[in-house]
C-alpha positions in Angstrom: 12.3 -137.5 -210.6 12.2 -134.1 -212.2 12.6 -130.8 -210.4 8.9 -129.9 -210.2 7.8 -133.3 -209.0 10.6 -133.3 -206.4 9.6 -129.8 -205.3 5.9 -130.7 -205.0 6.7 -133.7 -202.9 9.1 -131.7 -200.7 6.5 -128.9 -200.4 3.8 -131.3 -199.3 6.1 -132.9 -196.7 7.3 -129.5 -195.3 3.8 -128.1 -195.2 2.5 -131.2 -193.3 5.5 -130.8 -190.9 4.8 -127.1 -190.4 1.0 -127.6 -190.1 1.6 -130.1 -187.2 3.3 -127.3 -185.2 1.2 -126.3 -182.1 -0.3 -122.8 -182.2 1.4 -122.0 -178.9 4.8 -123.0 -180.3 4.1 -120.9 -183.4 3.3 -117.9 -181.3 6.5 -118.3 -179.2 8.7 -118.9 -182.3 7.1 -115.9 -184.1 7.9 -113.6 -181.2 11.5 -114.8 -181.1 11.8 -114.2 -184.8 10.3 -110.8 -184.4 12.9 -109.9 -181.7 15.7 -111.2 -184.0 14.5 -109.2 -187.0 14.3 -106.0 -184.9 18.1 -106.3 -184.2 18.9 -106.5 -187.9 20.6 -103.5 -189.5 18.8 -104.1 -192.9 15.5 -104.0 -191.0 16.3 -100.9 -188.9 17.6 -99.0 -191.9 14.8 -99.9 -194.3 12.1 -97.2 -194.9 9.8 -99.1 -197.3 9.2 -102.7 -196.2 7.1 -105.4 -197.8 5.4 -107.9 -195.5 3.0 -110.7 -196.1 -0.1 -111.4 -194.0 0.2 -115.0 -192.7 -2.0 -117.9 -193.7 -2.2 -121.3 -192.1 0.9 -122.2 -190.1 3.1 -119.4 -191.4 5.2 -117.3 -189.0 2.8 -114.7 -187.5 3.7 -111.3 -189.0 0.9 -109.2 -187.5 3.0 -107.9 -184.7 5.8 -106.9 -187.1 3.3 -105.1 -189.3 1.8 -103.3 -186.3 5.2 -102.3 -185.0 6.3 -101.0 -188.5 3.1 -98.9 -188.7 3.5 -97.5 -185.2 7.1 -96.4 -185.7 6.3 -94.7 -189.0 7.8 -97.0 -191.5 6.1 -97.4 -194.9 4.4 -100.8 -195.0 3.5 -102.6 -198.2 1.7 -105.9 -198.6 1.4 -108.0 -201.8 -1.6 -108.0 -204.0 -2.1 -110.5 -206.9 -3.3 -108.8 -210.0 -3.9 -111.2 -212.9 -0.8 -113.4 -213.1 1.5 -110.9 -211.4 2.0 -109.5 -207.9 2.6 -106.0 -206.8 3.0 -104.3 -203.5 0.6 -101.7 -202.1 1.0 -99.4 -199.2 -1.2 -99.8 -196.1 -1.8 -97.3 -193.3 -3.7 -99.7 -191.0 -5.1 -103.3 -190.8 -8.5 -102.0 -192.1 -6.7 -101.3 -195.4 -6.8 -105.0 -196.0 -9.4 -107.3 -197.5 -9.6 -111.0 -198.5 -8.1 -111.5 -201.9 -6.8 -114.3 -204.1 -6.2 -117.6 -202.3 -8.2 -116.2 -199.3 -5.1 -114.2 -198.3 -5.5 -110.7 -196.8 -4.2 -108.1 -199.2 -4.4 -104.4 -199.7 -7.6 -102.9 -201.0 -7.8 -101.5 -204.6 -7.3 -97.9 -203.5 -4.0 -98.5 -201.7 -1.1 -96.9 -203.7 1.2 -99.3 -205.6 5.0 -99.1 -205.1 7.3 -101.9 -206.0 10.5 -100.0 -205.2 11.0 -101.4 -201.6 14.1 -101.5 -199.4 13.3 -104.9 -197.9 10.7 -107.7 -198.4 9.7 -110.6 -196.1 9.1 -113.5 -198.3 6.7 -116.3 -197.3 8.6 -119.6 -197.3 7.6 -123.3 -197.0 11.2 -124.5 -196.9 14.7 -123.1 -197.5 18.3 -124.3 -197.8 21.1 -122.5 -195.9 22.3 -121.2 -199.3 19.0 -119.3 -199.8 17.2 -121.6 -202.3 13.5 -121.0 -201.3 10.6 -123.4 -201.7 7.4 -121.4 -201.9 3.9 -122.4 -202.6 4.6 -123.1 -206.3 2.8 -120.2 -207.9 6.0 -118.3 -208.8 4.6 -114.8 -207.8 7.6 -113.9 -205.6 10.2 -115.3 -208.0 8.7 -113.2 -210.8 8.5 -110.1 -208.7 12.0 -110.5 -207.3 13.5 -111.1 -210.8 12.2 -107.7 -211.8 12.7 -105.7 -208.6 16.1 -105.7 -206.8 15.6 -105.6 -203.1 16.9 -107.3 -199.9 14.9 -110.4 -199.0 14.3 -112.1 -195.6 12.6 -115.5 -195.1 10.9 -115.9 -191.7 10.7 -119.6 -191.0 10.8 -122.3 -188.4 14.1 -123.9 -187.8 12.7 -127.3 -188.8 11.9 -125.9 -192.3 15.5 -125.1 -193.0 16.7 -128.2 -194.9 20.1 -129.1 -196.4 19.0 -129.3 -200.1 16.2 -127.9 -202.1 16.2 -128.4 -205.9 16.9 -125.1 -207.6 15.1 -124.2 -210.8 16.4 -121.6 -213.3 13.7 -119.0 -212.3 14.3 -119.4 -208.5 15.6 -116.2 -206.8 17.9 -116.8 -203.8 16.9 -115.2 -200.5 19.4 -113.0 -198.7 18.6 -113.7 -195.1 17.0 -116.5 -193.1 15.6 -115.8 -189.7 14.4 -118.7 -187.5 13.5 -118.9 -183.8 17.1 -119.9 -183.2 19.3 -117.9 -185.5 19.9 -115.3 -188.2 21.7 -116.6 -191.3 23.0 -114.6 -194.2 22.9 -116.9 -197.2 26.0 -117.7 -199.4 25.3 -115.2 -202.2 
């Protein structure tokens, strides 16, 4: 089985597993993850932070976004433009609108800035070594290949798996935060 077929099969399995998580558990796990993130030095020291708006059964990031805005950090969300992704600054939730893939993203007038201190990367599955399985579109890998920044995956413990096939273009994630632990990857 080649890498892409293996990844697609693994992605489907992990998404099904995550989608079967109760919303109550997801809320509790998201709050635990939020509390762990708040204690991280990289997070506290970062001034410009990229965050994604959750879809489906992803870790709920709205409270993190709200907290960042309320403590005066610069908050950036991804916007897909053609076949690339860029980050744009938001001041409040009303700066967002439904974009590509029905994901909430910054409105056109939000200023672009890809020079961020830290980015939370949406993740379907991840290995302890930081090999990330995303949704298969490659937007984050392309972005991270061109923009050096610290990365954190927010993910349920059950989505951390021993081995994920690594492709040449895959960018390793620096930190993994689950409801149970914080793990710095073997970089």
